[in-house]
C-alpha positions as CSV (number, residue, x, y, z in Angstrom):
1,X,160.8,170.0,94.4
2,X,158.2,167.2,93.6
3,X,159.1,163.8,92.1
4,X,156.1,162.1,90.3
5,X,157.0,160.8,86.7
6,X,160.5,161.5,87.1
7,X,161.8,158.1,88.9
8,X,164.1,155.8,86.6
9,X,166.3,153.1,87.2
10,X,169.8,154.3,88.5
11,X,171.1,151.0,88.6
12,X,170.4,147.1,86.7
13,X,170.9,145.0,90.7
14,X,171.0,141.6,90.5
15,X,168.2,141.3,93.5
16,X,164.7,140.5,92.6
17,X,162.0,142.5,94.5
18,X,159.2,140.0,96.0
19,X,156.6,141.4,98.1
20,X,154.5,139.1,100.0
21,X,151.3,139.3,102.6
22,X,152.5,137.9,106.2
23,X,151.3,136.9,109.2
24,X,153.2,137.3,112.5
25,X,151.7,135.3,114.9
26,X,153.7,136.9,117.7
27,X,155.7,139.9,118.4
28,X,158.7,138.0,118.0
29,X,158.8,137.2,114.7
30,X,159.3,140.3,112.6
31,X,162.7,140.3,114.6
32,X,163.0,136.5,114.0
33,X,162.4,136.5,110.4
34,X,164.7,140.1,109.7
35,X,167.7,137.8,111.7
36,X,166.7,135.3,109.0
37,X,166.4,137.3,105.6
38,X,170.2,139.2,107.3
39,X,171.9,135.6,107.6
40,X,170.9,134.7,103.2
41,X,171.7,137.9,102.5
42,X,167.6,138.8,101.4
43,X,166.5,142.7,102.7
44,X,163.7,143.3,104.2
45,X,161.6,146.4,104.3
46,X,157.5,146.7,105.6
47,X,155.4,148.0,103.3
48,X,152.3,147.6,105.5
49,X,151.9,151.8,105.8
50,X,152.0,152.5,102.1
51,X,149.3,154.4,100.6
52,X,148.7,153.4,97.6
53,X,147.3,156.8,95.9
54,X,144.1,157.5,93.8
55,X,145.5,159.1,90.2
56,X,144.9,162.5,91.1
57,X,147.1,161.8,93.9
58,X,149.7,160.2,92.2
59,X,150.1,163.5,90.1
60,X,151.0,165.3,93.2
61,X,147.3,167.2,93.9
62,X,146.4,165.7,96.5
63,X,143.6,168.5,98.4
64,X,142.0,167.6,100.9
65,X,141.7,163.7,102.3
66,X,139.7,162.2,100.3
67,X,141.0,160.2,98.1
68,X,139.6,157.2,97.0
69,X,142.5,155.1,97.3
70,X,142.4,152.8,100.3
71,X,144.5,150.3,102.0
72,X,143.8,146.5,102.3
73,X,141.8,145.6,105.7
74,X,142.5,141.9,106.0
75,X,144.8,141.2,108.7
76,X,148.1,140.6,107.1
77,X,151.3,142.8,107.6
78,X,153.4,143.6,103.7
79,X,156.5,143.1,103.2
80,X,159.1,144.2,99.9
81,X,161.8,141.4,99.7
82,X,165.1,141.9,97.8
83,X,166.6,138.7,97.1
84,X,168.1,136.9,93.7
85,X,166.6,134.1,93.5
86,X,162.7,133.3,94.6
87,X,163.9,129.6,95.6
88,X,165.7,131.4,98.4
89,X,163.2,134.1,99.8
90,X,160.7,130.8,99.2
91,X,163.1,128.9,102.2
92,X,164.0,131.2,104.3
93,X,159.8,131.9,104.8
94,X,158.9,128.2,105.2
95,X,161.9,127.7,107.8
96,X,160.0,131.3,109.3
97,X,157.0,130.6,109.1
98,X,157.6,126.6,110.2
99,X,159.0,128.1,113.4
100,X,156.5,130.0,114.1
101,X,153.2,129.2,115.7
102,X,150.8,131.5,113.8
103,X,153.4,133.3,111.4
104,X,152.0,132.4,107.5
105,X,152.5,133.6,104.3
106,X,151.0,133.7,101.4
107,X,152.2,133.9,97.6
108,X,155.2,135.5,96.7
109,X,154.2,138.7,93.9
110,X,157.3,138.8,91.6
111,X,157.4,143.1,91.7
112,X,160.3,144.2,89.7
113,X,162.8,141.0,88.4
114,X,166.5,141.2,88.6
115,X,168.8,142.2,85.6
116,X,169.6,139.8,83.5
117,X,173.3,138.6,82.9
């Protein structure tokens, strides 16, 4: 059953959603970041393979593979995070980057703010 244009908020969260581009450094860096996030009650998800759809595809008519939307090829990995406070996520990312050679991150983008209580 198609779900395009049918999504809505089911339950408002106290977690905001952030996205950030990361350089992993080495193979163990992602696991180390996941461990730090778990200890800080921050959700983490690899968004690297998410493909942005063109307008035609987003309406449920993908057709032949000639979609004009293309993923960025800049060597970074893209991650989504769920955190109650941006400062908490920033602390985790700085701690992670400082303890993993070659690891770094770009500016955090707020994708969806948490509910205001």
